[in-house]
ROSE-4610 file (N, C-alpha, C; in Angstrom, 1 decimal, always signed):
// ROSE-4610
residu = [M/M/M/R/R/R/D/D/D/S/S/S/Y/Y/Y/Q/Q/Q/G/G/G/T/T/T/C/C/C/P/P/P/A/A/A/C/C/C/G/G/G/G/G/G/E/E/E/I/I/I/R/R/R/I/I/I/V/V/V/Y/Y/Y/H/H/H/R/R/R/L/L/L/E/E/E/I/I/I/P/P/P/H/H/H/F/F/F/S/S/S/D/D/D/L/L/L/L/L/L/L/L/L/V/V/V/A/A/A/I/I/I/A/A/A/C/C/C/D/D/D/A/A/A/C/C/C/G/G/G/Y/Y/Y/R/R/R/H/H/H/T/T/T/D/D/D/T/T/T/I/I/I/I/I/I/L/L/L/G/G/G/E/E/E/G/G/G/D/D/D/P/P/P/V/V/V/R/R/R/W/W/W/T/T/T/V/V/V/R/R/R/V/V/V/E/E/E/E/E/E/P/P/P/D/D/D/D/D/D/L/L/L/A/A/A/I/I/I/R/R/R/V/V/V/A/A/A/R/R/R/S/S/S/T/T/T/T/T/T/G/G/G/T/T/T/I/I/I/E/E/E/I/I/I/P/P/P/E/E/E/L/L/L/G/G/G/L/L/L/K/K/K/V/V/V/E/E/E/P/P/P/G/G/G/T/T/T/A/A/A/C/C/C/E/E/E/G/G/G/F/F/F/V/V/V/T/T/T/N/N/N/I/I/I/E/E/E/G/G/G/V/V/V/L/L/L/S/S/S/R/R/R/F/F/F/E/E/E/Q/Q/Q/A/A/A/L/L/L/E/E/E/T/T/T/I/I/I/L/L/L/A/A/A/N/N/N/P/P/P/E/E/E/S/S/S/D/D/D/D/D/D/E/E/E/R/R/R/T/T/T/A/A/A/A/A/A/L/L/L/R/R/R/M/M/M/Q/Q/Q/E/E/E/T/T/T/I/I/I/G/G/G/A/A/A/A/A/A/R/R/R/E/E/E/V/V/V/A/A/A/F/F/F/P/P/P/F/F/F/T/T/T/V/V/V/I/I/I/L/L/L/E/E/E/D/D/D/P/P/P/A/A/A/G/G/G/N/N/N/S/S/S/A/A/A/L/L/L/V/V/V/S/S/S/E/E/E/K/K/K/A/A/A/E/E/E/K/K/K/M/M/M/L/L/L/L/L/L/D/D/D/R/R/R/E/E/E/E/E/E/T/T/T]
num = [1/1/1/2/2/2/3/3/3/4/4/4/5/5/5/6/6/6/7/7/7/8/8/8/9/9/9/10/10/10/11/11/11/12/12/12/13/13/13/14/14/14/15/15/15/16/16/16/17/17/17/18/18/18/19/19/19/20/20/20/21/21/21/22/22/22/23/23/23/24/24/24/25/25/25/26/26/26/27/27/27/28/28/28/29/29/29/30/30/30/31/31/31/32/32/32/33/33/33/34/34/34/35/35/35/36/36/36/37/37/37/38/38/38/39/39/39/40/40/40/41/41/41/42/42/42/43/43/43/44/44/44/45/45/45/46/46/46/47/47/47/48/48/48/49/49/49/50/50/50/51/51/51/52/52/52/53/53/53/54/54/54/55/55/55/56/56/56/57/57/57/58/58/58/59/59/59/60/60/60/61/61/61/62/62/62/63/63/63/64/64/64/65/65/65/66/66/66/67/67/67/68/68/68/69/69/69/70/70/70/71/71/71/72/72/72/73/73/73/74/74/74/75/75/75/76/76/76/77/77/77/78/78/78/79/79/79/80/80/80/81/81/81/82/82/82/83/83/83/84/84/84/85/85/85/86/86/86/87/87/87/88/88/88/89/89/89/90/90/90/91/91/91/92/92/92/93/93/93/94/94/94/95/95/95/96/96/96/97/97/97/98/98/98/99/99/99/100/100/100/101/101/101/102/102/102/103/103/103/104/104/104/105/105/105/106/106/106/107/107/107/108/108/108/109/109/109/110/110/110/111/111/111/112/112/112/113/113/113/114/114/114/115/115/115/116/116/116/117/117/117/118/118/118/119/119/119/120/120/120/121/121/121/122/122/122/123/123/123/124/124/124/125/125/125/126/126/126/127/127/127/128/128/128/129/129/129/130/130/130/131/131/131/132/132/132/133/133/133/134/134/134/135/135/135/136/136/136/137/137/137/138/138/138/139/139/139/140/140/140/141/141/141/142/142/142/143/143/143/144/144/144/145/145/145/146/146/146/147/147/147/148/148/148/149/149/149/150/150/150/151/151/151/152/152/152/153/153/153/154/154/154/155/155/155/156/156/156/157/157/157/158/158/158/159/159/159/160/160/160/161/161/161/162/162/162/163/163/163/164/164/164/165/165/165/166/166/166/167/167/167/168/168/168/169/169/169/170/170/170/171/171/171/172/172/172/173/173/173/174/174/174/175/175/175]
x = [+130.4/+131.4/+131.1/+132.1/+132.0/+132.8/+132.5/+133.3/+133.2/+134.0/+134.1/+134.3/+133.8/+134.5/+134.3/+135.1/+135.2/+133.7/+133.3/+132.6/+132.1/+131.0/+130.9/+129.8/+129.6/+128.3/+127.2/+126.0/+125.1/+124.6/+124.5/+124.7/+125.5/+126.7/+127.9/+128.6/+129.0/+130.1/+131.5/+131.4/+132.7/+132.9/+133.9/+134.3/+133.6/+133.1/+132.4/+132.8/+132.5/+132.6/+131.3/+131.6/+130.2/+130.4/+129.2/+130.1/+129.1/+129.2/+128.3/+128.6/+127.9/+127.7/+126.5/+126.9/+126.2/+125.8/+124.7/+124.1/+123.5/+123.6/+122.8/+122.0/+120.9/+119.7/+119.1/+119.1/+118.0/+116.8/+116.1/+114.7/+114.2/+115.5/+115.0/+116.2/+116.1/+116.9/+118.0/+119.3/+120.2/+120.1/+120.6/+120.8/+121.8/+121.5/+122.8/+122.4/+123.5/+123.0/+124.1/+123.8/+124.3/+124.4/+125.5/+125.3/+126.4/+126.2/+126.8/+126.7/+127.8/+128.6/+129.0/+129.1/+129.9/+130.0/+131.3/+131.9/+132.2/+131.7/+131.8/+130.3/+129.2/+128.0/+127.6/+127.6/+126.6/+125.7/+126.0/+124.5/+124.7/+123.7/+123.6/+122.4/+122.7/+121.6/+122.0/+121.1/+121.2/+120.3/+120.4/+119.3/+119.8/+118.4/+118.6/+117.8/+119.1/+118.4/+118.7/+116.8/+117.0/+117.5/+118.5/+118.7/+118.3/+116.9/+116.7/+114.8/+114.0/+112.7/+112.0/+110.5/+110.2/+108.4/+107.7/+106.3/+105.7/+104.4/+103.3/+103.4/+103.4/+102.9/+102.2/+101.3/+100.9/+100.9/+101.6/+101.6/+100.6/+100.0/+99.0/+99.0/+99.6/+99.4/+98.4/+98.0/+96.9/+97.9/+98.1/+98.9/+97.9/+97.8/+97.1/+97.9/+98.6/+99.9/+100.9/+101.4/+102.8/+104.1/+104.1/+105.4/+105.0/+103.9/+103.2/+104.5/+104.7/+105.1/+106.3/+107.3/+109.1/+108.7/+107.6/+107.4/+108.3/+109.3/+110.3/+109.9/+109.8/+109.3/+110.5/+110.7/+111.7/+110.7/+111.0/+110.6/+111.1/+111.0/+112.0/+111.4/+111.9/+111.3/+110.2/+109.8/+108.4/+107.3/+107.4/+106.7/+105.9/+104.8/+103.6/+103.0/+103.3/+102.7/+101.5/+100.0/+99.1/+98.6/+98.0/+97.1/+96.2/+94.8/+93.9/+92.9/+93.2/+92.4/+92.7/+94.0/+94.6/+94.3/+94.0/+94.1/+95.4/+96.5/+97.1/+98.3/+98.9/+99.6/+100.4/+102.0/+102.7/+103.0/+103.2/+103.4/+104.6/+105.5/+106.5/+106.6/+107.5/+107.9/+108.8/+109.3/+110.6/+111.6/+111.6/+112.8/+112.6/+112.0/+111.6/+112.8/+112.9/+113.8/+113.6/+114.1/+113.6/+114.6/+113.8/+114.3/+114.1/+114.8/+114.1/+114.3/+112.9/+112.7/+111.6/+110.8/+110.0/+108.7/+107.7/+106.3/+106.3/+107.0/+106.9/+107.9/+108.9/+109.8/+108.3/+108.1/+106.8/+106.3/+105.7/+105.0/+105.4/+106.7/+107.4/+107.8/+107.9/+107.9/+107.2/+105.7/+104.6/+104.5/+105.0/+104.8/+106.1/+107.4/+107.7/+107.4/+106.4/+105.5/+105.2/+104.1/+103.2/+103.9/+105.2/+105.6/+106.4/+106.5/+106.9/+105.8/+105.0/+103.7/+103.3/+103.5/+102.9/+103.8/+105.5/+106.3/+105.8/+105.2/+104.4/+102.9/+101.9/+100.8/+100.4/+99.4/+98.6/+97.3/+96.6/+95.7/+95.4/+94.9/+94.0/+93.6/+92.9/+92.3/+93.3/+94.2/+95.4/+96.0/+96.8/+97.3/+96.4/+95.3/+93.7/+93.9/+93.7/+94.2/+95.1/+95.9/+98.1/+97.8/+97.6/+97.5/+96.6/+95.6/+94.3/+95.0/+96.1/+96.5/+97.8/+98.4/+99.6/+99.0/+98.3/+96.9/+96.8/+96.2/+96.0/+96.9/+98.4/+99.4/+100.1/+100.3/+100.6/+99.7/+98.2/+97.5/+97.7/+98.0/+98.8/+99.5/+101.1/+101.9/+102.0/+100.6/+100.5/+99.9/+99.4/+98.8/+97.3/+96.5/+95.3/+94.1/+94.1/+93.3/+94.0/+93.6/+93.8/+94.2/+95.2/+95.2/+95.7/+95.8/+96.7/+97.2/+98.3/+99.7/+99.7/+99.5/+99.2/+100.8/+101.5/+102.6/+102.8/+102.2/+102.3/+103.3/+103.9/+104.8/+104.9/+104.6/+104.5/+105.9/+107.0/+108.2/+108.6/+107.7/+107.8/+109.2/+109.9/+110.8/+110.6/+109.6/+109.1/+108.9/+108.6/+107.8/+107.6/+106.8/+106.3/+107.1/+108.3/+108.8/+108.4/+107.4/+106.5/+106.0/+105.6/+104.5/+103.1/+102.4/+101.8/+101.3/+102.6/+101.6/+101.8/+100.6/+99.9/+100.5/+100.9/+101.5/+100.7/+100.1/+99.1/+100.3/+100.5/+100.2/+99.6/+99.7/+98.9/+99.0/+98.5/+98.4/+99.2/+99.9/+100.5/+99.4/+98.1/+97.0/+96.7/+97.1/+96.3/+97.3/+98.7/+99.1/+99.5]
y = [+79.3/+78.6/+77.5/+76.9/+76.0/+74.5/+73.5/+72.4/+71.5/+70.3/+69.3/+68.2/+67.0/+66.0/+64.4/+63.3/+62.4/+61.1/+60.8/+59.8/+58.3/+57.5/+56.2/+56.7/+56.0/+56.5/+55.2/+56.2/+54.4/+53.7/+54.3/+53.3/+52.3/+52.3/+51.7/+51.4/+52.0/+51.5/+52.2/+53.0/+54.2/+55.1/+55.7/+57.1/+58.6/+59.5/+60.2/+61.5/+62.4/+63.9/+64.7/+64.8/+65.3/+67.4/+67.7/+69.3/+69.9/+70.6/+71.7/+72.9/+73.7/+74.9/+75.6/+76.6/+77.4/+78.8/+78.8/+80.3/+81.3/+82.5/+83.4/+84.5/+83.7/+84.9/+86.0/+87.1/+87.7/+87.2/+87.7/+87.2/+85.9/+85.0/+83.6/+82.9/+82.1/+80.9/+80.8/+80.5/+80.1/+79.3/+79.0/+77.0/+76.4/+75.3/+74.4/+73.2/+74.2/+73.2/+71.9/+70.7/+69.4/+69.0/+68.7/+68.1/+67.1/+66.0/+64.5/+63.9/+63.9/+63.1/+61.8/+61.1/+59.9/+59.2/+59.8/+59.7/+58.3/+57.0/+55.8/+55.5/+55.7/+55.1/+56.4/+57.7/+59.1/+59.4/+58.6/+59.1/+60.2/+61.3/+62.2/+62.6/+63.3/+63.3/+65.2/+66.2/+66.9/+67.6/+68.7/+68.7/+70.2/+70.9/+72.4/+71.8/+72.4/+72.0/+73.5/+73.8/+74.9/+74.9/+75.5/+75.6/+75.7/+76.7/+77.6/+77.1/+77.3/+77.4/+78.6/+79.1/+79.6/+79.7/+80.7/+80.3/+79.5/+79.1/+78.0/+79.2/+78.7/+79.7/+79.6/+79.9/+79.7/+80.7/+80.7/+81.5/+81.1/+82.0/+81.9/+82.6/+82.5/+83.2/+83.2/+84.4/+83.7/+84.4/+83.0/+83.3/+83.6/+84.8/+85.0/+85.8/+85.9/+86.2/+85.5/+85.4/+84.4/+85.3/+86.3/+87.2/+86.3/+85.7/+85.4/+83.7/+83.4/+82.1/+82.1/+83.2/+84.0/+83.7/+83.4/+84.0/+82.8/+83.0/+82.2/+81.5/+80.5/+79.0/+78.5/+79.0/+78.3/+77.4/+75.9/+74.9/+74.5/+74.1/+73.5/+71.9/+71.3/+70.2/+69.5/+70.6/+70.7/+71.1/+71.5/+72.4/+71.7/+71.9/+71.3/+72.0/+72.0/+73.0/+72.0/+73.1/+72.6/+73.3/+73.1/+74.0/+73.4/+73.7/+73.6/+73.3/+74.5/+73.8/+73.0/+72.5/+71.5/+70.2/+70.4/+68.9/+68.0/+69.4/+68.9/+68.7/+68.2/+68.5/+67.7/+68.0/+67.3/+67.9/+66.7/+66.7/+66.3/+66.6/+66.0/+64.6/+64.3/+62.6/+62.6/+60.8/+60.5/+60.8/+61.0/+61.3/+62.7/+63.4/+64.9/+65.5/+66.7/+67.5/+68.9/+69.7/+71.0/+71.5/+73.1/+73.1/+74.6/+75.1/+76.6/+76.8/+77.4/+77.2/+78.4/+77.8/+79.4/+78.1/+79.3/+78.2/+77.1/+77.7/+77.3/+75.7/+76.1/+74.8/+74.0/+74.0/+73.4/+72.7/+73.7/+72.8/+71.4/+72.0/+71.2/+70.0/+70.1/+68.7/+68.0/+68.3/+67.5/+67.0/+67.4/+66.9/+65.9/+65.8/+64.7/+63.8/+63.6/+62.9/+62.0/+62.9/+62.3/+61.4/+61.8/+61.0/+59.7/+59.7/+58.6/+57.4/+57.8/+57.5/+56.8/+57.7/+57.4/+56.4/+56.0/+55.2/+53.7/+53.2/+52.4/+52.2/+52.6/+52.9/+51.4/+51.5/+50.8/+50.2/+50.9/+50.9/+51.7/+51.4/+52.5/+53.6/+53.7/+54.6/+55.7/+55.0/+55.9/+56.4/+55.8/+56.2/+57.5/+57.4/+58.6/+60.2/+59.4/+60.5/+61.0/+60.6/+60.9/+62.2/+61.7/+62.4/+63.4/+63.6/+64.7/+65.9/+65.2/+66.2/+67.2/+66.2/+66.9/+67.6/+67.8/+68.6/+69.7/+69.7/+70.6/+71.5/+70.5/+71.5/+72.2/+71.7/+72.4/+74.1/+74.3/+74.8/+75.8/+75.2/+76.3/+76.9/+76.0/+76.5/+78.2/+77.7/+79.3/+80.3/+79.9/+80.7/+81.0/+80.0/+79.7/+79.8/+79.5/+80.2/+80.4/+81.2/+81.3/+80.4/+80.5/+79.2/+79.6/+79.1/+79.1/+78.5/+78.8/+78.1/+78.6/+77.3/+77.7/+76.8/+77.6/+76.8/+77.0/+75.6/+75.6/+75.0/+76.0/+75.5/+75.1/+74.1/+74.1/+74.5/+74.7/+75.2/+76.7/+77.2/+78.2/+78.5/+77.7/+78.2/+78.0/+78.1/+78.0/+79.2/+79.5/+80.8/+81.2/+81.9/+82.2/+84.1/+84.1/+85.6/+86.0/+87.3/+88.1/+89.2/+89.9/+91.5/+90.8/+90.0/+89.5/+88.3/+87.8/+86.5/+87.0/+86.6/+86.9/+85.4/+86.4/+85.2/+85.4/+84.4/+84.2/+83.3/+83.9/+82.6/+81.8/+80.5/+79.5/+79.3/+79.0/+78.2/+76.8/+76.7/+75.6/+74.0/+74.3/+73.1/+73.4/+74.7/+74.6/+73.6/+73.3/+72.9/+71.4]
z = [+97.4/+97.5/+97.1/+96.5/+94.9/+95.5/+96.4/+96.7/+95.8/+95.7/+94.9/+95.8/+95.5/+96.0/+95.2/+95.4/+94.8/+95.4/+94.5/+95.2/+94.5/+94.6/+93.9/+93.3/+91.9/+91.2/+91.8/+91.8/+92.7/+91.3/+89.9/+88.7/+88.4/+88.5/+88.0/+89.0/+90.2/+91.4/+90.9/+89.0/+89.1/+89.7/+89.4/+90.3/+89.7/+90.8/+90.1/+90.9/+90.2/+91.0/+91.3/+92.9/+93.3/+93.4/+93.0/+93.2/+93.9/+95.0/+95.9/+95.4/+95.3/+95.2/+96.0/+96.8/+97.5/+97.0/+96.8/+96.5/+97.4/+97.4/+98.2/+97.2/+97.1/+96.4/+97.0/+96.9/+97.5/+97.7/+98.8/+99.4/+99.1/+99.3/+99.5/+100.4/+101.1/+101.7/+101.0/+101.4/+100.8/+99.8/+98.7/+98.0/+98.0/+97.8/+97.8/+96.5/+95.4/+94.3/+94.2/+94.0/+93.7/+92.3/+91.9/+90.7/+90.3/+90.1/+90.2/+88.8/+87.8/+86.9/+86.7/+85.9/+86.0/+84.4/+84.1/+83.1/+82.4/+83.3/+83.2/+82.4/+83.3/+82.6/+82.1/+82.1/+81.8/+82.7/+84.1/+85.0/+85.5/+85.3/+86.2/+87.1/+88.0/+88.5/+89.2/+89.2/+90.0/+91.0/+92.0/+92.7/+93.1/+93.8/+94.4/+95.8/+96.8/+98.0/+99.1/+99.4/+100.0/+101.7/+101.9/+103.4/+105.1/+104.2/+105.5/+105.5/+106.3/+106.0/+106.9/+106.2/+106.0/+106.9/+106.7/+106.8/+105.4/+105.8/+105.0/+104.1/+102.5/+101.7/+100.3/+100.0/+98.6/+97.6/+96.6/+95.4/+94.3/+93.5/+92.7/+91.8/+90.4/+89.3/+88.6/+87.7/+86.1/+85.2/+83.9/+82.7/+81.6/+81.1/+80.8/+79.1/+78.9/+77.6/+77.6/+76.2/+76.4/+77.0/+77.3/+78.3/+79.5/+80.2/+81.3/+81.4/+80.4/+80.5/+80.7/+80.9/+81.4/+83.2/+83.8/+85.5/+86.0/+86.6/+87.1/+88.5/+88.5/+89.4/+90.3/+91.4/+92.4/+93.5/+92.9/+93.4/+94.7/+95.9/+96.5/+96.8/+97.5/+97.3/+98.6/+98.6/+100.0/+99.2/+97.8/+97.2/+96.2/+95.9/+95.3/+94.1/+92.6/+91.9/+91.1/+90.9/+90.4/+89.4/+88.1/+87.4/+87.3/+87.7/+87.9/+86.7/+85.8/+84.5/+83.6/+83.8/+83.4/+83.8/+85.3/+86.2/+86.3/+86.1/+86.5/+88.0/+88.8/+89.7/+90.4/+90.6/+91.2/+92.5/+93.3/+94.7/+95.2/+96.1/+96.4/+96.6/+96.4/+97.0/+97.5/+97.9/+98.0/+97.5/+96.1/+95.0/+94.4/+95.0/+94.8/+94.8/+93.7/+93.5/+93.0/+93.8/+93.7/+92.7/+92.1/+90.9/+90.5/+89.7/+89.5/+88.2/+87.3/+86.0/+85.3/+85.0/+84.6/+84.0/+84.2/+84.0/+82.5/+81.8/+80.4/+80.4/+81.5/+81.8/+82.8/+83.5/+84.3/+82.6/+81.9/+81.1/+80.5/+80.1/+79.8/+80.5/+81.6/+82.7/+82.7/+82.6/+82.1/+81.3/+80.1/+78.8/+78.4/+79.3/+79.5/+80.3/+81.1/+82.0/+80.9/+80.1/+79.3/+78.1/+78.2/+77.0/+77.5/+78.6/+79.9/+79.4/+80.0/+79.4/+78.0/+77.1/+75.5/+75.2/+76.1/+75.5/+75.8/+77.1/+77.4/+78.4/+77.0/+78.1/+78.1/+79.5/+79.9/+79.1/+78.7/+77.5/+76.9/+76.3/+74.5/+75.6/+76.6/+77.1/+77.6/+78.0/+78.5/+77.7/+76.6/+75.6/+75.4/+75.1/+74.5/+75.3/+76.6/+77.5/+77.7/+77.4/+77.8/+76.1/+74.9/+73.8/+74.1/+74.8/+74.6/+75.6/+76.6/+77.3/+76.6/+76.2/+75.5/+74.1/+73.9/+73.4/+73.7/+74.9/+76.0/+76.5/+76.7/+77.0/+76.3/+74.6/+73.5/+73.4/+73.8/+74.0/+74.6/+76.0/+77.4/+76.3/+76.0/+75.7/+75.2/+74.2/+73.2/+73.9/+75.2/+75.6/+75.1/+74.4/+73.7/+74.6/+75.9/+77.2/+78.1/+79.0/+80.3/+81.5/+82.4/+83.4/+84.5/+85.4/+86.6/+87.2/+88.0/+88.6/+90.1/+90.8/+92.2/+92.8/+93.5/+94.2/+95.7/+96.3/+97.6/+98.3/+99.7/+99.9/+101.3/+102.5/+103.7/+104.5/+103.8/+104.4/+104.1/+103.4/+102.8/+101.8/+101.4/+100.2/+98.6/+98.2/+96.8/+96.6/+95.1/+95.0/+93.7/+93.3/+91.8/+91.6/+90.7/+90.8/+89.7/+90.2/+89.4/+90.6/+89.8/+90.1/+90.1/+89.1/+89.4/+90.2/+90.7/+91.6/+92.9/+93.3/+94.5/+95.8/+96.8/+97.9/+99.1/+99.5/+100.7/+101.6/+102.7/+104.0/+104.4/+104.9/+105.2/+106.5/+107.5/+108.7/+108.7/+109.5/+109.9/+109.2/+109.6/+109.7/+108.1/+107.7/+106.2/+105.1/+105.7/+104.8/+105.1]
């Protein structure tokens, strides 16, 4: 199902088109993809909204070879992604968006966050730490060392899609 509606751009107030696309994916709740684009100012926003809720879950996978970077990552708006060996973690917040990518894409998202820090570091120490982390993520992209990706979701709507990934159901109290 695909629908589109007219709306008002939150950035400039111009007219925008809002496109909703509902997807049915085997083994997952239905997804609603939302895309907003403003021709006047260039504002763009996309979101992936999962329409159901499951049991709390933790997915874990060990990245040990370059092919593992292609493991699919479906993160809902309630999912937390962590790479303990890198000291990286992203938790849901008020502006959290769901997304579907792969492990390499997750590393790219962390790199983009570092680029934001490097554009205006608060101190020399922060800049040095960000540059060091950039190098570490670069090495992870080359799978120069094994690392673990953990995806935890109290709503059960996130997943690591791979035969290598381990799924563990959690008690509601654990989330």
